MOPAC internal coordinates of N, CA, C and O (Angstrom, degrees):
PM7 1SCF
backbone

  N    0.0000 0     0.00 0     0.00 0    0    0    0
  C    1.4302 1     0.00 0     0.00 0    1    0    0
  C    1.5104 1   113.14 1     0.00 0    2    1    0
  O    1.2310 1   119.91 1   153.43 1    3    2    1
  N    1.3183 1   117.78 1   -26.57 1    3    2    1
  C    1.4612 1   120.33 1   179.58 1    5    3    2
  C    1.5137 1   112.47 1   -55.16 1    6    5    3
  O    1.2310 1   120.85 1   139.47 1    7    6    5
  N    1.3385 1   115.98 1   -40.53 1    7    6    5
  C    1.4551 1   120.98 1  -176.77 1    9    7    6
  C    1.5169 1   113.56 1   -63.93 1   10    9    7
  O    1.2310 1   120.26 1   159.66 1   11   10    9
  N    1.3233 1   117.10 1   -20.34 1   11   10    9
  C    1.4669 1   121.49 1  -177.92 1   13   11   10
  C    1.5172 1   111.77 1   -69.99 1   14   13   11
  O    1.2310 1   120.28 1   148.68 1   15   14   13
  N    1.3205 1   117.07 1   -31.32 1   15   14   13
  C    1.4590 1   122.11 1  -174.09 1   17   15   14
  C    1.5145 1   113.51 1   -99.95 1   18   17   15
  O    1.2310 1   120.53 1   -29.31 1   19   18   17
  N    1.3211 1   116.60 1   150.69 1   19   18   17
  C    1.4792 1   120.29 1   179.03 1   21   19   18
  C    1.5375 1   111.70 1   -82.56 1   22   21   19
  O    1.2310 1   121.10 1   -13.14 1   23   22   21
  N    1.3139 1   115.49 1   166.86 1   23   22   21
  C    1.4545 1   121.45 1   173.94 1   25   23   22
  C    1.5166 1   112.59 1   105.68 1   26   25   23
  O    1.2310 1   121.92 1     5.78 1   27   26   25
  N    1.3317 1   113.93 1  -174.22 1   27   26   25
  C    1.4593 1   119.58 1   177.86 1   29   27   26
  C    1.5210 1   108.84 1   -78.90 1   30   29   27
  O    1.2310 1   119.91 1    -2.24 1   31   30   29
  N    1.3175 1   117.77 1   177.76 1   31   30   29
  C    1.4580 1   120.40 1  -175.13 1   33   31   30
  C    1.5170 1   112.51 1   -59.88 1   34   33   31
  O    1.2310 1   119.92 1   139.23 1   35   34   33
  N    1.3257 1   117.76 1   -40.77 1   35   34   33
  C    1.4670 1   119.33 1   178.58 1   37   35   34
  C    1.5263 1   111.26 1   -63.82 1   38   37   35
  O    1.2310 1   119.99 1   135.12 1   39   38   37
  N    1.3175 1   117.62 1   -44.88 1   39   38   37
  C    1.4621 1   121.51 1  -179.68 1   41   39   38
  C    1.5389 1   111.44 1   -63.17 1   42   41   39
  O    1.2310 1   120.75 1   139.38 1   43   42   41
  N    1.3197 1   116.18 1   -40.62 1   43   42   41
  C    1.4530 1   121.09 1   178.55 1   45   43   42
  C    1.5235 1   110.71 1   -66.65 1   46   45   43
  O    1.2310 1   120.56 1   140.48 1   47   46   45
  N    1.3470 1   116.53 1   -39.52 1   47   46   45
  C    1.4507 1   120.21 1   179.08 1   49   47   46
  C    1.5324 1   111.52 1   -65.46 1   50   49   47
  O    1.2310 1   120.62 1   138.87 1   51   50   49
  N    1.3301 1   116.42 1   -41.13 1   51   50   49
  C    1.4626 1   120.62 1   175.24 1   53   51   50
  C    1.5359 1   109.48 1   -58.54 1   54   53   51
  O    1.2310 1   120.45 1   137.58 1   55   54   53
  N    1.3387 1   116.75 1   -42.42 1   55   54   53
  C    1.4527 1   121.06 1   179.77 1   57   55   54
  C    1.5418 1   111.46 1   -65.00 1   58   57   55
  O    1.2310 1   120.19 1   140.11 1   59   58   57
  N    1.3294 1   117.25 1   -39.89 1   59   58   57
  C    1.4552 1   119.98 1   178.50 1   61   59   58
  C    1.5226 1   110.86 1   -64.70 1   62   61   59
  O    1.2310 1   120.50 1   132.92 1   63   62   61
  N    1.3091 1   116.65 1   -47.08 1   63   62   61
  C    1.4621 1   120.76 1   179.50 1   65   63   62
  C    1.5353 1   109.68 1   -60.24 1   66   65   63
  O    1.2310 1   120.40 1   139.38 1   67   66   65
  N    1.3229 1   116.85 1   -40.62 1   67   66   65
  C    1.4653 1   121.17 1   177.84 1   69   67   66
  C    1.5165 1   111.52 1   -64.19 1   70   69   67
  O    1.2310 1   120.32 1   138.01 1   71   70   69
  N    1.3213 1   116.99 1   -41.99 1   71   70   69
  C    1.4801 1   119.96 1   179.23 1   73   71   70
  C    1.5173 1   111.89 1   -64.96 1   74   73   71
  O    1.2310 1   120.49 1   138.65 1   75   74   73
  N    1.3253 1   116.67 1   -41.35 1   75   74   73
  C    1.4627 1   120.22 1   177.92 1   77   75   74
  C    1.5163 1   109.96 1   -65.57 1   78   77   75
  O    1.2310 1   120.63 1   141.45 1   79   78   77
  N    1.3346 1   116.39 1   -38.55 1   79   78   77
  C    1.4629 1   120.99 1  -178.58 1   81   79   78
  C    1.5180 1   112.55 1   -65.65 1   82   81   79
  O    1.2310 1   119.38 1   159.42 1   83   82   81
  N    1.3279 1   118.79 1   -20.58 1   83   82   81
  C    1.4593 1   121.09 1   176.17 1   85   83   82
  C    1.5287 1   111.38 1   -74.08 1   86   85   83
  O    1.2310 1   120.49 1   156.11 1   87   86   85
  N    1.3277 1   116.67 1   -23.89 1   87   86   85
  C    1.4589 1   122.12 1  -177.68 1   89   87   86
  C    1.5215 1   112.80 1   -98.15 1   90   89   87
  O    1.2310 1   120.42 1   152.61 1   91   90   89
  N    1.3310 1   116.81 1   -27.39 1   91   90   89
  C    1.4712 1   119.48 1  -177.95 1   93   91   90
  C    1.5164 1   108.72 1  -154.95 1   94   93   91
  O    1.2310 1   120.32 1   -13.43 1   95   94   93
  N    1.2903 1   116.99 1   166.57 1   95   94   93
  C    1.4660 1   121.40 1   179.31 1   97   95   94
  C    1.5334 1   110.05 1   -70.65 1   98   97   95
  O    1.2310 1   121.24 1   -49.09 1   99   98   97
  N    1.3099 1   115.23 1   130.91 1   99   98   97
  C    1.4583 1   120.73 1   173.92 1  101   99   98
  C    1.5238 1   107.04 1  -121.23 1  102  101   99
  O    1.2310 1   120.54 1   -65.35 1  103  102  101
  N    1.3067 1   116.58 1   114.65 1  103  102  101
  C    1.4759 1   122.70 1   178.61 1  105  103  102
  C    1.5143 1   110.53 1   -94.28 1  106  105  103
  O    1.2310 1   120.23 1   -25.23 1  107  106  105
  N    1.3187 1   117.16 1   154.77 1  107  106  105
  C    1.4532 1   120.16 1   177.94 1  109  107  106
  C    1.5319 1   113.74 1   -55.03 1  110  109  107
  O    1.2310 1   120.65 1   151.56 1  111  110  109
  N    1.3243 1   116.37 1   -28.44 1  111  110  109
  C    1.4640 1   120.14 1  -179.59 1  113  111  110
  C    1.5065 1   114.36 1   -81.59 1  114  113  111
  O    1.2310 1   120.05 1   173.02 1  115  114  113
  N    1.3341 1   117.51 1    -6.98 1  115  114  113
  C    1.4777 1   120.98 1   178.06 1  117  115  114
  C    1.5201 1   111.31 1   -73.53 1  118  117  115
  O    1.2310 1   121.44 1   -21.97 1  119  118  117
  N    1.3037 1   114.85 1   158.03 1  119  118  117
  C    1.4588 1   119.59 1   178.62 1  121  119  118
  C    1.5041 1   110.60 1  -126.23 1  122  121  119
  O    1.2310 1   121.27 1   -20.52 1  123  122  121
  N    1.3279 1   115.18 1   159.48 1  123  122  121
  C    1.4546 1   123.52 1   177.02 1  125  123  122
  C    1.5073 1   107.82 1  -126.48 1  126  125  123
  O    1.2310 1   120.02 1   -45.22 1  127  126  125
  N    1.3101 1   117.56 1   134.78 1  127  126  125
  C    1.4609 1   121.67 1   175.13 1  129  127  126
  C    1.5225 1   107.85 1   -99.17 1  130  129  127
  O    1.2310 1   121.07 1   -51.41 1  131  130  129
  N    1.3104 1   115.56 1   128.59 1  131  130  129
  C    1.4647 1   120.42 1   179.74 1  133  131  130
  C    1.5164 1   109.32 1  -100.78 1  134  133  131
  O    1.2310 1   120.93 1   -43.78 1  135  134  133
  N    1.3066 1   115.82 1   136.22 1  135  134  133
  C    1.4560 1   121.40 1   179.46 1  137  135  134
  C    1.5187 1   110.47 1  -139.62 1  138  137  135
  O    1.2310 1   121.09 1   -18.58 1  139  138  137
  N    1.2941 1   115.53 1   161.42 1  139  138  137
  C    1.4503 1   123.70 1   178.21 1  141  139  138
  C    1.5222 1   107.87 1  -103.81 1  142  141  139
  O    1.2310 1   120.43 1   -51.98 1  143  142  141
  N    1.3413 1   116.78 1   128.02 1  143  142  141
  C    1.4529 1   121.04 1  -176.20 1  145  143  142
  C    1.5274 1   112.48 1   -55.45 1  146  145  143
  O    1.2310 1   120.30 1   134.68 1  147  146  145
  N    1.3144 1   117.03 1   -45.32 1  147  146  145
  C    1.4683 1   120.34 1  -179.64 1  149  147  146
  C    1.5263 1   110.39 1   -61.77 1  150  149  147
  O    1.2310 1   119.71 1   139.75 1  151  150  149
  N    1.3121 1   118.17 1   -40.25 1  151  150  149
  C    1.4512 1   120.87 1   179.95 1  153  151  150
  C    1.5263 1   110.88 1   -68.33 1  154  153  151
  O    1.2310 1   119.84 1   141.17 1  155  154  153
  N    1.3238 1   117.90 1   -38.83 1  155  154  153
  C    1.4677 1   120.55 1   177.70 1  157  155  154
  C    1.5336 1   108.98 1   -64.43 1  158  157  155
  O    1.2310 1   120.13 1   135.47 1  159  158  157
  N    1.3249 1   117.35 1   -44.53 1  159  158  157
  C    1.4727 1   120.43 1   178.89 1  161  159  158
  C    1.5293 1   110.91 1   -62.00 1  162  161  159
  O    1.2310 1   120.17 1   136.86 1  163  162  161
  N    1.3424 1   117.27 1   -43.14 1  163  162  161
  C    1.4495 1   120.66 1  -179.10 1  165  163  162
  C    1.5419 1   110.99 1   -64.95 1  166  165  163
  O    1.2310 1   120.71 1   138.19 1  167  166  165
  N    1.3181 1   116.24 1   -41.81 1  167  166  165
  C    1.4810 1   119.58 1   179.34 1  169  167  166
  C    1.5242 1   110.23 1   -62.54 1  170  169  167
  O    1.2310 1   120.51 1   134.95 1  171  170  169
  N    1.3080 1   116.63 1   -45.05 1  171  170  169
  C    1.4655 1   120.77 1   179.80 1  173  171  170
  C    1.5255 1   111.12 1   -65.93 1  174  173  171
  O    1.2310 1   120.91 1   140.34 1  175  174  173
  N    1.3431 1   115.87 1   -39.66 1  175  174  173
  C    1.4700 1   119.34 1   178.65 1  177  175  174
  C    1.5298 1   111.77 1   -62.01 1  178  177  175
  O    1.2310 1   120.23 1   148.69 1  179  178  177
  N    1.3262 1   117.17 1   -31.31 1  179  178  177
  C    1.4645 1   120.00 1   178.69 1  181  179  178
  C    1.5423 1   111.61 1   -67.07 1  182  181  179
  O    1.2310 1   120.60 1   167.63 1  183  182  181
  N    1.3551 1   116.47 1   -12.37 1  183  182  181
  C    1.4530 1   121.67 1   176.01 1  185  183  182
  C    1.5237 1   110.57 1  -112.15 1  186  185  183
  O    1.2310 1   120.64 1  -162.83 1  187  186  185
  N    1.3305 1   116.39 1    17.17 1  187  186  185
  C    1.4543 1   120.84 1   176.21 1  189  187  186
  C    1.5140 1   115.28 1    79.24 1  190  189  187
  O    1.2310 1   119.88 1  -165.51 1  191  190  189
  N    1.3239 1   117.84 1    14.49 1  191  190  189
  C    1.4617 1   120.89 1   179.53 1  193  191  190
  C    1.5155 1   110.32 1  -103.24 1  194  193  191
  O    1.2310 1   120.88 1   -50.80 1  195  194  193
  N    1.2938 1   115.92 1   129.20 1  195  194  193
  C    1.4639 1   120.84 1   175.26 1  197  195  194
  C    1.5274 1   107.04 1  -104.67 1  198  197  195
  O    1.2310 1   120.98 1   -92.04 1  199  198  197
  N    1.3272 1   115.73 1    87.96 1  199  198  197
  C    1.4554 1   119.77 1  -177.43 1  201  199  198
  C    1.5284 1   110.52 1   -81.72 1  202  201  199
  O    1.2310 1   121.98 1   -17.57 1  203  202  201
  N    1.2985 1   113.82 1   162.43 1  203  202  201
  C    1.4635 1   120.66 1   173.49 1  205  203  202
  C    1.5134 1   107.77 1  -125.19 1  206  205  203
  O    1.2310 1   120.48 1   -45.24 1  207  206  205
  N    1.3125 1   116.69 1   134.76 1  207  206  205
  C    1.4570 1   121.71 1   174.11 1  209  207  206
  C    1.5245 1   105.75 1  -109.91 1  210  209  207
  O    1.2310 1   121.55 1   -61.06 1  211  210  209
  N    1.3144 1   114.65 1   118.94 1  211  210  209
  C    1.4642 1   121.01 1  -169.78 1  213  211  210
  C    1.5133 1   110.42 1  -121.74 1  214  213  211
  O    1.2310 1   120.54 1   -51.62 1  215  214  213
  N    1.3325 1   116.57 1   128.38 1  215  214  213
  C    1.4788 1   121.42 1   170.16 1  217  215  214
  C    1.5124 1   106.07 1   -68.53 1  218  217  215
  O    1.2310 1   120.33 1   -62.82 1  219  218  217
  N    1.3236 1   116.97 1   117.18 1  219  218  217
  C    1.4546 1   120.98 1  -168.73 1  221  219  218
  C    1.5279 1   112.64 1  -135.29 1  222  221  219
  O    1.2310 1   119.65 1  -120.71 1  223  222  221
  N    1.3272 1   118.28 1    59.29 1  223  222  221
  C    1.4607 1   117.81 1   176.43 1  225  223  222
  C    1.5308 1   109.18 1   -70.37 1  226  225  223
  O    1.2310 1   120.55 1   -29.32 1  227  226  225
  N    1.3194 1   116.55 1   150.68 1  227  226  225
  C    1.4506 1   118.98 1   175.36 1  229  227  226
  C    1.5385 1   109.87 1  -149.24 1  230  229  227
  O    1.2310 1   120.87 1   -13.91 1  231  230  229
  N    1.3109 1   115.94 1   166.09 1  231  230  229
  C    1.4624 1   120.15 1  -173.91 1  233  231  230
  C    1.5098 1   112.69 1   -67.91 1  234  233  231
  O    1.2310 1   118.83 1   160.79 1  235  234  233
  N    1.3359 1   119.84 1   -19.21 1  235  234  233
  C    1.4416 1   123.26 1  -179.84 1  237  235  234
  C    1.5197 1   112.90 1   -88.31 1  238  237  235
  O    1.2310 1   120.58 1   172.13 1  239  238  237
  N    1.3243 1   116.50 1    -7.87 1  239  238  237
  C    1.4590 1   121.59 1  -177.36 1  241  239  238
  C    1.5279 1   108.12 1  -121.87 1  242  241  239
  O    1.2310 1   119.96 1   -63.97 1  243  242  241
  N    1.3394 1   117.68 1   116.03 1  243  242  241
  C    1.4665 1   119.46 1  -177.70 1  245  243  242
  C    1.5380 1   114.60 1   -73.55 1  246  245  243
  O    1.2310 1   120.04 1  -175.49 1  247  246  245
  N    1.3134 1   117.54 1     4.51 1  247  246  245
  C    1.4569 1   120.48 1  -179.22 1  249  247  246
  C    1.5452 1   108.81 1   -94.58 1  250  249  247
  O    1.2310 1   120.01 1   -73.38 1  251  250  249
  N    1.3391 1   117.58 1   106.62 1  251  250  249
  C    1.4700 1   120.21 1  -177.09 1  253  251  250
  C    1.5258 1   113.64 1   -70.14 1  254  253  251
  O    1.2310 1   119.54 1   167.22 1  255  254  253
  N    1.3133 1   118.48 1   -12.78 1  255  254  253
  C    1.4493 1   122.67 1  -177.98 1  257  255  254
  C    1.5167 1   112.94 1  -101.02 1  258  257  255
  O    1.2310 1   120.10 1  -172.48 1  259  258  257
  N    1.3451 1   117.41 1     7.52 1  259  258  257
  C    1.4507 1   120.72 1  -175.14 1  261  259  258
  C    1.5257 1   111.85 1   -55.11 1  262  261  259
  O    1.2310 1   121.01 1   -45.79 1  263  262  261
  N    1.3193 1   115.67 1   134.21 1  263  262  261
  C    1.4590 1   122.21 1   176.25 1  265  263  262
  C    1.5265 1   108.92 1  -129.76 1  266  265  263
  O    1.2310 1   120.97 1   -34.47 1  267  266  265
  N    1.3031 1   115.74 1   145.53 1  267  266  265
  C    1.4585 1   121.47 1   179.44 1  269  267  266
  C    1.5127 1   109.47 1  -117.68 1  270  269  267
  O    1.2310 1   120.82 1   -31.19 1  271  270  269
  N    1.3095 1   116.04 1   148.81 1  271  270  269
  C    1.4769 1   121.98 1   173.01 1  273  271  270
  C    1.5026 1   106.92 1  -106.81 1  274  273  271
  O    1.2310 1   121.02 1   -59.21 1  275  274  273
  N    1.3232 1   115.66 1   120.79 1  275  274  273
  C    1.4561 1   122.08 1  -177.18 1  277  275  274
  C    1.5408 1   110.04 1  -112.07 1  278  277  275
  O    1.2310 1   121.33 1   -24.86 1  279  278  277
  N    1.3362 1   115.05 1   155.14 1  279  278  277
  C    1.4633 1   123.88 1   179.68 1  281  279  278
  C    1.5304 1   112.29 1    66.40 1  282  281  279
  O    1.2310 1   121.07 1  -144.99 1  283  282  281
  N    1.3259 1   115.56 1    35.01 1  283  282  281
  C    1.4541 1   122.00 1  -178.95 1  285  283  282
  C    1.5091 1   109.03 1  -110.00 1  286  285  283
  O    1.2310 1   120.39 1   -43.67 1  287  286  285
  N    1.3245 1   116.86 1   136.33 1  287  286  285
  C    1.4630 1   122.01 1   174.37 1  289  287  286
  C    1.5254 1   107.67 1  -112.70 1  290  289  287
  O    1.2310 1   121.17 1   -50.54 1  291  290  289
  N    1.2946 1   115.36 1   129.46 1  291  290  289
  C    1.4736 1   118.39 1  -177.07 1  293  291  290
  C    1.5168 1   112.91 1   -97.72 1  294  293  291
  O    1.2310 1   119.49 1  -166.61 1  295  294  293
  N    1.3193 1   118.59 1    13.39 1  295  294  293
  C    1.4647 1   120.76 1  -177.76 1  297  295  294
  C    1.5317 1   112.89 1   -96.14 1  298  297  295
  O    1.2310 1   119.76 1  -172.96 1  299  298  297
  N    1.3046 1   118.06 1     7.04 1  299  298  297
  C    1.4797 1   123.83 1   176.77 1  301  299  298
  C    1.5197 1   108.60 1   -93.04 1  302  301  299
  O    1.2310 1   119.86 1   -83.25 1  303  302  301
  N    1.3185 1   117.87 1    96.75 1  303  302  301
  C    1.4620 1   120.84 1  -175.77 1  305  303  302
  C    1.5327 1   111.72 1   -60.27 1  306  305  303
  O    1.2310 1   120.34 1   142.71 1  307  306  305
  N    1.3155 1   116.95 1   -37.29 1  307  306  305
  C    1.4881 1   119.31 1  -179.26 1  309  307  306
  C    1.5245 1   110.26 1   -68.23 1  310  309  307
  O    1.2310 1   119.80 1   143.16 1  311  310  309
  N    1.3226 1   117.98 1   -36.84 1  311  310  309
  C    1.4723 1   120.46 1   175.32 1  313  311  310
  C    1.5137 1   110.54 1   -65.94 1  314  313  311
  O    1.2310 1   120.32 1   136.38 1  315  314  313
  N    1.3219 1   116.99 1   -43.62 1  315  314  313
  C    1.4690 1   120.37 1   178.25 1  317  315  314
  C    1.5220 1   110.54 1   -60.33 1  318  317  315
  O    1.2310 1   119.74 1   139.47 1  319  318  317
  N    1.3240 1   118.09 1   -40.53 1  319  318  317
  C    1.4438 1   121.29 1   177.92 1  321  319  318
  C    1.5327 1   111.18 1   -63.80 1  322  321  319
  O    1.2310 1   120.88 1   137.87 1  323  322  321
  N    1.3178 1   115.91 1   -42.13 1  323  322  321
  C    1.4675 1   120.10 1   178.43 1  325  323  322
  C    1.5272 1   110.68 1   -63.13 1  326  325  323
  O    1.2310 1   120.12 1   132.99 1  327  326  325
  N    1.3055 1   117.37 1   -47.01 1  327  326  325
  C    1.4611 1   121.26 1   179.42 1  329  327  326
  C    1.5186 1   110.77 1   -60.71 1  330  329  327
  O    1.2310 1   119.93 1   136.68 1  331  330  329
  N    1.3232 1   117.74 1   -43.32 1  331  330  329
  C    1.4698 1   121.03 1  -177.45 1  333  331  330
  C    1.5143 1   111.91 1   -70.90 1  334  333  331
  O    1.2310 1   120.10 1   142.04 1  335  334  333
  N    1.3215 1   117.42 1   -37.96 1  335  334  333
  C    1.4835 1   118.52 1  -174.83 1  337  335  334
  C    1.5049 1   114.77 1   -87.63 1  338  337  335
  O    1.2310 1   120.04 1   153.42 1  339  338  337
  N    1.3379 1   117.53 1   -26.58 1  339  338  337
  C    1.4465 1   118.47 1  -174.57 1  341  339  338
  C    1.5139 1   115.24 1  -123.10 1  342  341  339
  O    1.2310 1   120.14 1   141.15 1  343  342  341
  N    1.3319 1   117.33 1   -38.85 1  343  342  341
  C    1.4570 1   119.98 1  -171.91 1  345  343  342
  C    1.5161 1   112.25 1   -90.21 1  346  345  343
  O    1.2310 1   119.67 1   133.63 1  347  346  345
  N    1.3141 1   118.24 1   -46.37 1  347  346  345
  C    1.4710 1   122.72 1  -179.72 1  349  347  346
  C    1.5306 1   108.17 1  -101.61 1  350  349  347
  O    1.2310 1   120.22 1  -144.05 1  351  350  349
  N    1.3198 1   117.18 1    35.95 1  351  350  349
  C    1.4573 1   119.87 1  -170.35 1  353  351  350
  C    1.5122 1   115.22 1   -81.95 1  354  353  351
  O    1.2310 1   119.70 1   167.80 1  355  354  353
  N    1.3380 1   118.18 1   -12.20 1  355  354  353
  C    1.4681 1   118.72 1   176.72 1  357  355  354
  C    1.5258 1   108.05 1   -90.66 1  358  357  355
  O    1.2310 1   121.16 1   -67.94 1  359  358  357
  N    1.3076 1   115.38 1   112.06 1  359  358  357
  C    1.4652 1   121.00 1  -179.95 1  361  359  358
  C    1.5136 1   108.52 1  -114.35 1  362  361  359
  O    1.2310 1   121.01 1   -47.38 1  363  362  361
  N    1.3284 1   115.67 1   132.62 1  363  362  361
  C    1.4547 1   120.72 1  -179.19 1  365  363  362
  C    1.5208 1   109.28 1  -118.28 1  366  365  363
  O    1.2310 1   120.89 1   -26.19 1  367  366  365
  N    1.3227 1   115.91 1   153.81 1  367  366  365
  C    1.4449 1   121.45 1   177.05 1  369  367  366
  C    1.5266 1   108.79 1   -92.24 1  370  369  367
  O    1.2310 1   120.65 1   -46.51 1  371  370  369
  N    1.3074 1   116.37 1   133.49 1  371  370  369
  C    1.4738 1   121.17 1  -178.49 1  373  371  370
  C    1.5283 1   110.72 1   -60.42 1  374  373  371
  O    1.2310 1   119.85 1   147.88 1  375  374  373
  N    1.3168 1   117.90 1   -32.12 1  375  374  373
  C    1.4750 1   120.09 1  -177.39 1  377  375  374
  C    1.5230 1   113.27 1   -54.95 1  378  377  375
  O    1.2310 1   120.42 1   151.75 1  379  378  377
  N    1.3015 1   116.81 1   -28.25 1  379  378  377
  C    1.4639 1   121.21 1  -178.24 1  381  379  378
  C    1.5363 1   113.47 1   -81.90 1  382  381  379
  O    1.2310 1   120.78 1   173.12 1  383  382  381
  N    1.3466 1   116.12 1    -6.88 1  383  382  381
  C    1.4598 1   120.10 1  -172.87 1  385  383  382
  C    1.5412 1   113.68 1  -130.97 1  386  385  383
  O    1.2310 1   120.14 1   176.92 1  387  386  385
  N    1.3043 1   117.34 1    -3.08 1  387  386  385
  C    1.4759 1   119.67 1   177.43 1  389  387  386
  C    1.5183 1   110.73 1   -72.05 1  390  389  387
  O    1.2310 1   121.18 1   -47.10 1  391  390  389
  N    1.3102 1   115.35 1   132.90 1  391  390  389
  C    1.4644 1   119.81 1   173.56 1  393  391  390
  C    1.5188 1   107.76 1   -68.71 1  394  393  391
  O    1.2310 1   119.23 1   -29.52 1  395  394  393
  N    1.3407 1   119.08 1   150.48 1  395  394  393
  C    1.4685 1   120.42 1  -177.71 1  397  395  394
  C    1.5278 1   114.19 1   -50.93 1  398  397  395
  O    1.2310 1   119.82 1   142.56 1  399  398  397
  N    1.3376 1   117.95 1   -37.44 1  399  398  397
  C    1.4612 1   119.46 1  -179.47 1  401  399  398
  C    1.5244 1   113.18 1   -73.92 1  402  401  399
  O    1.2310 1   120.14 1   167.41 1  403  402  401
  N    1.3447 1   117.34 1   -12.59 1  403  402  401
  C    1.4547 1   120.60 1   177.83 1  405  403  402
  C    1.5381 1   112.63 1   -93.23 1  406  405  403
  O    1.2310 1   120.38 1   158.22 1  407  406  405
  N    1.3011 1   116.88 1   -21.78 1  407  406  405
  C    1.4507 1   120.93 1  -178.80 1  409  407  406
  C    1.5312 1   109.54 1   -70.80 1  410  409  407
  O    1.2310 1   120.12 1   -41.55 1  411  410  409
  N    1.3365 1   117.37 1   138.45 1  411  410  409
  C    1.4654 1   120.31 1  -179.94 1  413  411  410
  C    1.5169 1   112.01 1   -67.97 1  414  413  411
  O    1.2310 1   120.10 1   180.00 1  415  414  413

């Protein structure tokens, strides 16, 4: 989702947190895991999965940058460990990216 928004990484992250906050509650204590699409695809491919990451905005979701991961199975514990430890390993705190009007 970061790639959807303009600006530097901080500005894009603020925009992502803001977009998610339009669809659901985002508290300062919440976290976001950042991942790279190519790395997610490569990790899944190493387990024989050919996933698709699709930009999928819709009228029921106020997040214009929404993306879905398709053809993914979450029952591979080794894949989940790989994703958690290496691919989705950058975790940020929402408190650092909430716009003042979004903070409780």
